Structure formats: C-alpha cells, structure tokens
C-alpha positions in Angstrom: 272.8 27.8 298.9 272.4 24.1 299.3 275.8 23.9 300.8 274.8 26.6 303.4 271.6 24.7 304.2 273.5 21.4 304.6 276.1 23.0 306.9 273.3 24.3 309.1 271.8 20.8 309.5 269.0 21.4 307.1 268.7 19.1 304.1 266.5 20.1 301.3 263.9 17.6 300.1 264.9 15.7 297.0 262.3 14.5 294.5 263.0 10.9 293.5 263.8 10.4 289.8 261.5 7.4 289.6 258.3 6.7 291.5 258.6 4.2 294.4 256.7 1.6 292.4 256.7 1.1 288.7 253.5 0.0 287.0 254.5 -2.8 284.7 252.2 -4.6 282.5 253.4 -8.2 281.8 252.4 -8.0 278.2 254.3 -4.8 277.7 257.4 -6.3 279.3 257.1 -9.4 277.1 256.8 -7.4 273.9 259.7 -5.1 274.9 261.9 -8.1 275.6 260.9 -9.7 272.4 261.7 -6.5 270.6 265.2 -6.3 272.1 266.0 -9.9 271.4 264.7 -9.7 267.8 266.7 -6.5 267.3 269.9 -8.3 268.4 269.1 -11.3 266.2 268.5 -9.0 263.2 271.8 -7.2 263.8 273.7 -10.5 264.0 271.9 -11.8 260.8 272.9 -8.7 258.9 276.5 -9.1 260.0 276.6 -12.8 259.1 275.0 -12.1 255.7 277.6 -9.4 254.9 280.4 -11.8 256.0 278.9 -14.6 253.8 278.7 -12.2 250.8 282.3 -11.1 251.4 283.4 -14.8 251.4 281.4 -15.5 248.3 283.0 -12.6 246.5 286.5 -13.8 247.7 285.7 -17.3 246.4 286.3 -19.1 249.7 283.0 -20.9 249.8 282.0 -24.0 248.0 278.7 -24.2 246.0 277.4 -26.5 248.8 278.3 -24.0 251.5 276.6 -21.2 249.5 273.5 -23.3 249.2 273.4 -24.1 252.9 273.9 -20.5 253.8 271.1 -19.4 251.5 268.8 -21.9 253.0 269.7 -21.0 256.6 269.2 -17.3 255.9 265.8 -18.0 254.3 264.7 -20.1 257.3 265.9 -17.4 259.7 263.9 -14.8 257.8 260.8 -16.9 257.9 261.2 -17.5 261.7 261.8 -13.8 262.3 258.7 -12.9 260.3 256.7 -15.4 262.4 258.0 -13.9 265.7 257.4 -10.3 264.6 253.8 -11.2 263.8 253.3 -13.0 267.1 254.6 -10.0 269.1 252.9 -7.4 266.7 256.3 -5.9 265.7 257.3 -4.3 262.4 260.7 -4.0 260.9 260.9 -0.4 262.0 260.4 -1.5 265.6 263.7 -3.4 265.4 265.7 -0.3 264.4 266.9 1.4 267.6 267.7 5.1 267.6 271.2 5.6 269.0 270.9 9.3 269.2 273.8 11.2 267.6 275.2 7.9 266.2 272.0 7.4 264.1 270.0 4.2 263.9 271.3 0.7 264.7 270.1 -1.1 261.5 
C-alpha cells in the first residue's frame, strides 16, 4: 500500500525514531561515561591478571616481576574502588549485558 501511495505522489508521514531534541543531564552523561570507561578498565585488568597468572604458572616471571605485578594490581584495585565510589557505581554496574552472548565480565 505504501508503494501505491508513493507512486501517486502521496508520502505517508513517518514518525521519527528519536525526538528532535534529547534531554541530557550533564551528571547522567558523566556517570555513564565513567561507567563505560571503568568497564573497559576492568575488562583489561581481568585479561592482564589472567595473563600474569598464566606466566607465573609457566615459570616465565621472576620473583621481582611477580611482586611488581601484585603491587600494580593492588594499586589498580584501590583506584578503581575510589572511582566507583566517586561516581556511585557498584561492581554490577560494570558488567554489561551482551544479550544472547551473556554478560561481559
């Protein structure tokens, strides 16, 4: 039916998918951006930690390197906790739902 209307010169009205103006609260945007960035940092931290454990198990790290990695991961965890508190985020907030793939973290 749309094809017939279009061929007769009549174009049906289309409702826009988004409103013309989005109401955006600066605080909400800031929190959302912080949530995204902290999610990425947490994903990278978990990947690096797994790699470090794999290298430890394989015996390719010195005791000094193991100590430095442990200290680095502890400092990163402390900083992440501080940022989550600042932006009022919980660990669950950093776990994105990927639909049929499950959750990210």
